[in-house]
BAVEX-296664 format. One record per residue (C-alpha): x, y negated, z; residue number from 1. Coordinates in pm, whole numbers, padded with zeros to 5 digits. Each point is the difference from the previous one (the first is absolute). Layout:
[node [X Y Z] NUM]
...
This chain:
[node [-00015 -00004 -00022] 1]
[node [00338 -00251 00122] 2]
[node [00136 00118 -00328] 3]
[node [-00312 -00063 -00192] 4]
[node [-00032 -00383 00142] 5]
[node [00334 -00059 -00020] 6]
[node [-00032 00076 -00357] 7]
[node [-00269 -00203 -00058] 8]
[node [00145 -00295 00147] 9]
[node [00316 00035 -00220] 10]
[node [-00242 00016 -00274] 11]
[node [-00212 -00347 00066] 12]
[node [00360 -00115 00062] 13]
[node [00106 00113 -00372] 14]
[node [-00342 -00158 -00116] 15]
[node [00030 -00344 00162] 16]
[node [00405 -00049 -00068] 17]
[node [-00083 00110 -00415] 18]
[node [-00302 -00273 00011] 19]
[node [00225 -00291 00129] 20]
[node [00254 00092 -00233] 21]
[node [-00229 -00024 -00288] 22]
[node [-00132 -00326 00101] 23]
[node [00332 -00196 00037] 24]
[node [00066 -00052 -00357] 25]
[node [-00030 00057 -00373] 26]
[node [00328 00159 -00033] 27]
[node [-00094 00347 -00122] 28]
[node [00320 00222 00003] 29]
[node [00089 -00177 00328] 30]
[node [-00352 00068 00207] 31]
[node [-00078 00382 -00154] 32]
[node [00373 00116 00074] 33]
[node [-00047 -00138 00335] 34]
[node [-00359 00192 00069] 35]
[node [00190 00343 -00141] 36]
[node [00290 -00115 00297] 37]
[node [-00314 -00060 00238] 38]
[node [-00133 00384 -00089] 39]
[node [00377 00157 00032] 40]
[node [00013 -00194 00366] 41]
[node [-00328 00084 00101] 42]
[node [-00124 00346 -00125] 43]
[node [00365 00161 -00043] 44]
[node [-00055 00045 -00376] 45]
[node [00324 00080 -00160] 46]
[node [-00012 -00194 -00309] 47]
[node [-00325 -00231 -00177] 48]
[node [-00056 -00128 -00335] 49]
[node [-00255 -00236 -00152] 50]
[node [-00068 00061 -00347] 51]
[node [-00223 -00246 -00216] 52]
[node [-00099 00037 -00383] 53]
[node [00220 -00227 -00200] 54]
[node [-00264 -00115 -00269] 55]
[node [00207 -00033 -00327] 56]
[node [00193 00297 00043] 57]
[node [-00284 00215 00186] 58]
[node [00264 00175 00196] 59]
[node [00007 00019 00370] 60]
[node [00312 -00119 00170] 61]
[node [00117 -00086 00337] 62]
[node [-00043 -00385 00089] 63]
[node [00120 00070 00389] 64]
[node [00117 00303 00253] 65]
[node [00143 00094 00281] 66]
[node [00306 00273 00029] 67]
[node [00079 -00037 -00372] 68]
[node [00290 -00215 -00191] 69]
[node [-00048 -00283 -00250] 70]
[node [00151 00323 -00246] 71]
[node [-00284 00243 00156] 72]
[node [-00238 -00197 -00032] 73]
[node [00072 -00179 -00359] 74]
[node [-00049 00391 -00119] 75]
[node [-00335 00038 00165] 76]
[node [-00199 -00044 -00341] 77]
[node [-00344 00220 -00070] 78]
[node [-00232 00025 -00266] 79]
[node [-00323 00073 00039] 80]
[node [-00061 00368 00116] 81]
[node [00345 00065 00025] 82]
[node [00154 00157 00331] 83]
[node [-00234 -00045 00324] 84]
[node [00008 -00361 -00034] 85]
[node [-00110 -00016 -00332] 86]
[node [-00260 00259 00083] 87]
[node [-00137 -00188 00285] 88]
[node [00016 -00330 -00209] 89]
[node [-00220 00196 -00269] 90]
[node [-00237 00193 00223] 91]
[node [-00039 -00293 00263] 92]
[node [-00020 00257 00296] 93]
[node [00282 00076 00262] 94]
[node [00237 00273 00000] 95]
[node [00207 00206 00280] 96]
[node [00295 00226 -00085] 97]
[node [00080 00193 00363] 98]
[node [00336 00094 -00129] 99]
[node [00204 -00176 -00297] 100]
[node [00214 00278 -00044] 101]
[node [-00306 00203 -00106] 102]
[node [-00158 -00204 -00256] 103]
[node [00116 -00002 -00334] 104]
[node [-00231 -00306 -00099] 105]
[node [00250 -00230 00177] 106]
[node [00210 -00158 -00213] 107]
[node [00276 -00185 00226] 108]
[node [00054 -00281 -00269] 109]
[node [00183 -00230 00292] 110]
[node [00227 00320 00093] 111]
[node [-00029 -00153 00330] 112]
[node [-00073 00344 00176] 113]
[node [00285 00255 -00009] 114]
[node [-00163 00239 00219] 115]
[node [-00338 00054 -00080] 116]
[node [-00054 00271 00288] 117]
[node [-00284 -00143 00299] 118]
[node [-00062 -00292 -00162] 119]
[node [-00394 -00074 -00055] 120]
[node [-00099 -00235 -00311] 121]
[node [-00288 -00235 00067] 122]
[node [-00164 -00158 -00311] 123]
[node [-00293 -00284 -00009] 124]
[node [-00173 -00164 -00218] 125]
[node [00040 -00399 00017] 126]
[node [-00355 -00091 -00114] 127]
[node [-00193 -00352 -00024] 128]
[node [-00385 00034 -00062] 129]
[node [00054 00326 -00111] 130]
[node [00271 00001 -00233] 131]
[node [00344 00119 00055] 132]
[node [00254 -00254 -00017] 133]
[node [00294 00172 00132] 134]
[node [00097 00300 00233] 135]
[node [00165 -00022 00388] 136]
[node [00190 00302 00042] 137]
[node [00157 00117 00313] 138]
[node [00289 00254 00143] 139]
[node [-00083 00138 00323] 140]
[node [00209 00259 00191] 141]
[node [-00241 00141 00286] 142]
[node [00133 -00011 00351] 143]
[node [-00306 00046 00190] 144]
[node [-00220 00268 -00064] 145]
[node [-00315 -00168 00107] 146]
[node [-00054 -00242 -00228] 147]
[node [-00168 00110 -00326] 148]
[node [00057 -00088 -00376] 149]
[node [-00362 -00167 -00018] 150]
[node [00071 -00234 00274] 151]
[node [00315 -00144 -00207] 152]
[node [-00212 00010 -00336] 153]
[node [-00272 -00193 00183] 154]
[node [00244 -00259 00116] 155]
[node [00197 -00016 -00342] 156]
[node [-00347 -00042 -00208] 157]
[node [-00077 -00281 00285] 158]
[node [00316 -00164 -00084] 159]
[node [-00015 00038 -00370] 160]
[node [-00292 -00207 00011] 161]
[node [00119 -00300 00158] 162]
[node [00285 00047 -00215] 163]
[node [-00266 -00025 -00299] 164]
[node [-00135 -00288 00114] 165]
[node [00351 -00192 00039] 166]
[node [00082 00117 -00333] 167]
[node [-00309 -00136 -00204] 168]
[node [00051 -00362 00234] 169]
[node [00328 -00021 -00110] 170]
[node [-00035 00057 -00371] 171]
[node [-00321 -00263 00039] 172]
[node [00256 -00215 00145] 173]
[node [00246 00085 -00237] 174]
[node [-00273 -00123 -00308] 175]
[node [-00089 -00326 00145] 176]
[node [00383 -00064 00078] 177]
[node [00013 00050 -00413] 178]
[node [-00284 -00184 -00071] 179]
[node [00119 -00279 00213] 180]
[node [00316 -00013 -00185] 181]
[node [-00160 -00006 -00336] 182]
[node [-00177 -00256 00122] 183]
[node [00277 -00181 00095] 184]
[node [00214 00058 -00357] 185]
[node [-00369 -00134 -00142] 186]
[node [00021 -00313 00167] 187]
[node [00405 -00032 -00050] 188]
[node [-00106 00031 -00377] 189]
[node [-00276 -00266 00057] 190]
[node [00202 -00256 00154] 191]
[node [00343 00064 -00167] 192]
[node [00119 -00292 -00187] 193]
[node [-00082 00158 -00392] 194]
[node [-00396 -00010 00114] 195]
[node [-00013 -00361 00109] 196]
[node [-00020 -00199 -00300] 197]
[node [00207 -00272 -00108] 198]
[node [00233 -00112 -00274] 199]
[node [00060 -00359 00069] 200]
[node [00322 -00158 00134] 201]
[node [-00166 -00076 00329] 202]
[node [-00144 00374 00035] 203]
[node [00357 00136 -00076] 204]
[node [00164 -00221 00277] 205]
[node [-00264 00171 00225] 206]
[node [00118 00334 -00142] 207]
[node [00354 -00055 00054] 208]
[node [-00068 -00113 00339] 209]
[node [-00215 00264 00108] 210]
[node [00279 00233 -00128] 211]
[node [00265 -00143 00174] 212]
[node [-00206 -00068 00337] 213]
[node [-00127 00366 00021] 214]
[node [00241 00237 00137] 215]
[node [00103 -00231 00291] 216]
[node [-00145 -00099 00335] 217]
[node [-00027 -00363 -00088] 218]
[node [-00333 -00202 00090] 219]
[node [-00178 -00111 -00302] 220]
[node [-00279 -00280 -00056] 221]
[node [-00145 -00021 -00276] 222]
[node [-00161 -00344 -00082] 223]
[node [-00311 -00055 -00293] 224]
[node [-00367 -00100 -00006] 225]
[node [-00244 00257 00089] 226]
[node [-00068 00266 -00283] 227]
[node [00369 -00017 -00154] 228]
[node [00094 00372 00117] 229]
[node [00184 -00050 00309] 230]
[node [-00128 00350 00183] 231]
[node [00080 00145 -00322] 232]
[node [00326 -00138 -00002] 233]
[node [00030 00115 00382] 234]
[node [-00130 00350 -00077] 235]
[node [00282 00024 -00268] 236]
[node [00245 -00134 00239] 237]
[node [-00079 00256 00220] 238]
[node [-00031 00316 -00205] 239]
[node [00320 -00029 -00157] 240]
[node [00219 -00041 00332] 241]
[node [00123 00245 00230] 242]
[node [-00349 00004 00196] 243]
[node [-00230 00110 -00253] 244]
[node [-00093 00327 00167] 245]
[node [-00097 -00238 00353] 246]
[node [-00275 -00205 00024] 247]
[node [-00079 -00368 -00189] 248]
[node [-00213 -00196 00240] 249]
[node [-00166 -00305 -00140] 250]
[node [-00183 -00271 00222] 251]
[node [-00185 -00314 -00070] 252]
[node [00094 -00255 00251] 253]
[node [-00264 -00221 -00126] 254]
[node [-00260 00224 00048] 255]
[node [-00007 00059 00348] 256]
[node [-00155 -00232 00253] 257]
[node [00325 -00131 00208] 258]
[node [-00087 00141 00325] 259]
[node [00003 00331 -00152] 260]
[node [00317 -00002 -00196] 261]
[node [00248 00076 00278] 262]
[node [-00219 00316 00087] 263]
[node [00039 00092 -00373] 264]
[node [00358 -00092 -00071] 265]
[node [00109 00184 00312] 266]
[node [-00231 00188 00166] 267]
[node [-00152 -00010 00340] 268]
[node [-00017 00238 00301] 269]
[node [-00310 00179 00158] 270]
[node [-00177 -00297 00208] 271]
[node [00208 -00242 -00141] 272]
[node [-00344 -00230 -00027] 273]
[node [-00327 00068 -00009] 274]
[node [-00116 00248 -00291] 275]
[node [00366 00157 -00008] 276]
[node [-00175 00353 00142] 277]
[node [00361 00166 -00141] 278]
[node [00356 -00069 -00128] 279]
[node [00067 -00120 -00343] 280]
[node [00266 -00009 -00215] 281]
[node [00077 -00341 -00227] 282]
[node [00040 -00036 -00344] 283]
[node [00440 -00002 00109] 284]
[node [-00041 00337 00153] 285]
[node [-00196 00164 -00300] 286]
[node [00257 -00124 -00231] 287]
[node [00298 00133 00197] 288]
[node [00260 00111 -00230] 289]
[node [-00157 -00137 -00270] 290]
[node [-00163 -00330 -00166] 291]
[node [-00192 -00255 00139] 292]
[node [-00185 -00269 -00236] 293]
[node [-00115 -00298 00210] 294]
[node [-00210 -00178 -00271] 295]
[node [-00078 -00385 00043] 296]
[node [00313 -00021 00275] 297]
[node [-00087 -00368 -00007] 298]
[node [-00282 00012 00198] 299]
[node [00136 00171 00319] 300]
[node [-00056 -00215 00324] 301]
[node [00272 -00184 00164] 302]
[node [-00044 00238 00301] 303]
[node [00127 00326 -00207] 304]
[node [00247 -00107 -00210] 305]
[node [00251 -00003 00286] 306]
[node [-00090 00408 00060] 307]
[node [00033 00071 -00437] 308]
[node [00357 -00194 00032] 309]
[node [00076 00245 00303] 310]
[node [-00093 00284 -00195] 311]
[node [00216 -00117 -00285] 312]
[node [00326 -00051 00218] 313]
[node [-00044 00280 00256] 314]
[node [-00220 00236 -00133] 315]
[node [-00197 00023 00330] 316]
[node [-00340 -00111 00154] 317]
[node [-00286 00061 00244] 318]
[node [-00348 00106 -00001] 319]
[node [-00264 -00248 00066] 320]
[node [-00062 00127 00388] 321]
[node [00294 00190 -00012] 322]
[node [00361 -00032 00173] 323]
[node [00216 00273 -00197] 324]
[node [00212 -00171 -00208] 325]
[node [-00059 00209 -00363] 326]
[node [00261 00058 -00265] 327]
[node [-00101 -00033 -00395] 328]
[node [00167 00038 -00316] 329]
[node [-00199 -00158 -00227] 330]
[node [00118 -00174 -00379] 331]
[node [-00208 -00304 00014] 332]
[node [-00167 -00169 -00324] 333]
[node [-00123 -00380 00041] 334]
[node [-00250 -00142 -00259] 335]
[node [-00159 -00292 -00015] 336]
[node [-00182 -00239 -00241] 337]
[node [00082 -00303 00232] 338]
[node [00292 -00234 00006] 339]
[node [00207 00138 00311] 340]
[node [00220 -00324 -00026] 341]
[node [-00279 -00208 00040] 342]
[node [-00108 00153 00247] 343]
[node [00317 -00019 00203] 344]
[node [00024 -00352 -00043] 345]
[node [-00322 -00047 00125] 346]
[node [00079 00244 00319] 347]
[node [-00263 00249 -00073] 348]
[node [00267 00249 -00069] 349]
[node [00345 00053 00196] 350]
[node [00281 -00098 -00227] 351]
[node [00201 00306 00197] 352]
[node [-00274 00273 -00152] 353]
[node [-00021 -00174 -00341] 354]
[node [00408 00036 -00025] 355]
[node [-00066 00382 00105] 356]
[node [-00257 00080 -00238] 357]
[node [00155 -00195 -00292] 358]
[node [00296 00258 -00046] 359]
[node [-00091 00100 -00303] 360]
[node [-00301 -00226 -00155] 361]
[node [-00125 00110 -00317] 362]
[node [-00251 -00238 -00203] 363]
[node [-00282 00155 -00205] 364]
[node [-00131 -00213 -00275] 365]
[node [-00333 -00093 -00075] 366]
[node [-00181 00140 -00298] 367]
[node [-00013 -00331 -00162] 368]
[node [00379 -00004 00038] 369]
[node [00075 00346 -00194] 370]
[node [-00317 -00033 -00303] 371]
[node [00206 00208 -00204] 372]
[node [-00065 00322 00217] 373]
[node [-00400 -00096 -00035] 374]
[node [00009 00247 -00298] 375]
[node [00108 00275 00146] 376]
[node [-00195 -00020 00334] 377]
[node [-00292 -00050 -00193] 378]
[node [00053 00336 -00175] 379]
[node [00129 00185 00328] 380]
[node [-00329 -00119 00131] 381]
[node [-00233 00117 -00258] 382]
[node [00180 00352 -00043] 383]
[node [-00080 00055 00419] 384]
[node [-00344 -00145 -00016] 385]
[node [-00110 00190 -00309] 386]
[node [00149 00328 00133] 387]
[node [-00180 -00069 00348] 388]
[node [-00354 -00134 -00201] 389]
[node [00062 00311 -00295] 390]
[node [-00009 -00275 -00285] 391]
[node [00208 -00091 -00234] 392]
[node [-00013 -00409 -00051] 393]
[node [00284 -00220 -00202] 394]
[node [-00011 -00338 00019] 395]
[node [00043 -00252 -00296] 396]
[node [00289 -00240 -00058] 397]
[node [-00276 -00285 00045] 398]
[node [-00087 00068 00375] 399]
[node [00396 00133 00064] 400]
[node [00137 -00361 -00108] 401]
[node [-00266 -00187 00191] 402]
[node [00086 00235 00333] 403]
[node [00373 -00075 -00081] 404]
[node [-00115 -00367 00024] 405]
[node [-00153 00004 00354] 406]
[node [00165 -00136 00231] 407]
[node [-00068 00311 00285] 408]
[node [-00020 -00168 00331] 409]
[node [-00093 00340 00134] 410]
[node [00287 00111 -00181] 411]
[node [00067 00400 -00072] 412]
[node [-00297 00108 00212] 413]
[node [-00245 -00259 -00164] 414]
[node [00107 00185 -00315] 415]
[node [-00065 00322 00127] 416]
[node [-00347 -00067 00120] 417]
[node [-00088 -00165 -00335] 418]
[node [00085 00253 -00240] 419]
[node [-00157 00250 00261] 420]
[node [-00291 -00178 -00019] 421]
[node [-00003 -00005 -00386] 422]
[node [00067 00334 -00044] 423]
[node [-00301 00077 00198] 424]
[node [-00241 -00195 -00154] 425]
[node [00079 -00012 -00362] 426]
[node [-00248 00194 -00189] 427]
[node [00225 -00022 -00325] 428]
[node [00322 00139 -00108] 429]
[node [00212 -00296 00034] 430]
[node [00011 -00303 00244] 431]
[node [-00060 -00326 -00218] 432]
[node [00059 -00370 00065] 433]
[node [-00410 -00008 00098] 434]
[node [00096 00217 00288] 435]
[node [00177 -00197 00160] 436]
[node [-00096 -00196 00336] 437]
[node [-00102 -00366 -00132] 438]
[node [00293 -00160 00234] 439]
[node [00267 00163 -00179] 440]
[node [-00142 -00085 -00325] 441]
[node [00074 -00393 00083] 442]
[node [00247 -00210 -00176] 443]
[node [00346 00054 00226] 444]
[node [00036 -00375 00023] 445]
[node [-00340 00012 00202] 446]
[node [00147 00237 00231] 447]
[node [00122 -00245 00268] 448]
[node [-00331 -00221 00003] 449]
[node [-00189 00348 00009] 450]
[node [00178 00143 00308] 451]
[node [00004 -00341 00184] 452]
[node [-00370 -00011 -00066] 453]
[node [-00038 00369 00099] 454]
[node [00214 00002 00296] 455]
[node [-00199 -00340 00098] 456]
[node [-00291 00177 -00018] 457]
[node [00097 00316 00242] 458]
[node [00143 -00228 00255] 459]
[node [-00359 -00193 00020] 460]
[node [-00189 00327 00036] 461]
[node [00260 00122 00272] 462]
[node [00019 -00315 00174] 463]
[node [-00387 -00014 00013] 464]
[node [-00053 00360 00105] 465]
[node [00268 -00034 00373] 466]
[node [-00180 -00288 00042] 467]
[node [-00366 00174 -00012] 468]
[node [00178 00257 00167] 469]
[node [00149 -00204 00291] 470]
[node [-00358 -00190 00043] 471]
[node [-00166 00362 00049] 472]
[node [00234 00099 00261] 473]
[node [00042 -00303 00233] 474]
[node [00334 -00039 -00172] 475]
[node [00158 00294 00140] 476]
[node [00280 00033 -00217] 477]
[node [00013 00377 00053] 478]
[node [-00409 00054 -00076] 479]
[node [00023 -00190 -00286] 480]
[node [00322 00196 -00138] 481]
[node [-00203 00348 00061] 482]
[node [-00291 -00144 -00144] 483]
[node [00125 -00067 -00339] 484]
[node [00247 00287 -00007] 485]
[node [00343 -00211 00081] 486]
[node [00261 00043 00314] 487]
[node [-00014 -00272 00209] 488]
[node [00378 -00115 -00051] 489]
[node [-00149 -00069 -00376] 490]
[node [-00317 -00195 00120] 491]
[node [00256 -00216 00198] 492]
[node [00204 -00061 -00291] 493]
[node [-00275 -00073 -00237] 494]
[node [-00129 -00246 00259] 495]
[node [00293 -00178 00007] 496]
[node [00023 -00026 -00396] 497]
[node [-00362 -00127 00020] 498]
[node [00006 -00219 00215] 499]
[node [-00229 00160 00190] 500]
[node [-00013 -00080 00421] 501]
[node [-00231 00105 00269] 502]
[node [-00264 -00275 00092] 503]
[node [00138 -00252 00264] 504]
[node [-00390 00138 00184] 505]
[node [00111 00361 -00016] 506]
[node [00224 00158 00243] 507]
């Protein structure tokens, strides 16, 4: 009774240890080898092997073993139905050889058993959802006559089931990793320079700068109007750099209310503020080892600028509400549509941070400064949107000439949206001059007048909507900002721009 209880305890300990080993990582051979060692230590098994079916060769080969040399492992290969191992795989049922000396089917391909007398060979299929995916075999030298072969088979079948689950998880993990690498490869192709359209001298200068800076650790700042492709260039730098397999994280400094910026960038600890129910990583932590794009960096509030400077200089920071100093390795790319030097002169941007960001400046030309690229871009977007919409629409020379003469205040983004709209809405085989928006067909000498008129109209509407929201909310800026869908910081800026101040009778 005591011997049986001891045996049961050792079996349970073995199963627990096997589960711990297989849950430790996705290193298949290492973990299966450790599993076989566990069987040897806990269950007194002389040798053990895990065979898995190779989908390409249709052979069973040893992927992990205990008690075998590397040369012996390499010799352990069986075809379906060959020897005891091949037969167990083919039949999907256990086989027990009480004494190997008396078994002619045992081939001993590994040449690991010089004296086969007194060795029992136990072999069970490794099954997943009823299908055999491999074989588990062990040599057993019986020292305790009280132990039956049935007990050993029962334990081995349990372990084979655990191994089967692990192998299938490993295969799914490998497929996911392969898909992830393929996606990164596709992204690398998408954002590589050959796929960024541009033949003009200004764009050639940009391409040359990217090639020079990509392999370095230098901080890059991208200047350019909205819609010129700054994010695309930042991604090209990342995917051409040694950090290509690590994260690319982008963050727009103008899109988040000022009160949340610090938490978004640096993360926070649990309980750091109302609503912080758990710790959270910020963008710098998420980008560790990779690249962080800080878009619209000119909108960073002054109180956060020293923290960005510290990361650039010391590579360290603390989370909001935390005391632990965290180290981070991030390649920073900044982007802005604003004149940072002018902001520095006005005291709205720290001079020391400006110089730390301005290590390698790259200026993105506006579309009106690279008109010779417009036909190439039109063709590129036509091809893409034709494919997406299952169409085959071309553009007439007259329409293309009008597009090339237009000033494109929204730059490449405006051109992209225009071509998509024209392809989607077109009911003909080609885009004609008549299909283009009216403002694009106006004579070029009226462009500035048209732009001024449009801008004045927009400003009147904006001022009126802000004033209306403020009056409705009793001049409480935060409520007015929510009402019209902007941040309190933005509404404060707009009020100053339009000369709107709180009436003296309202506190």
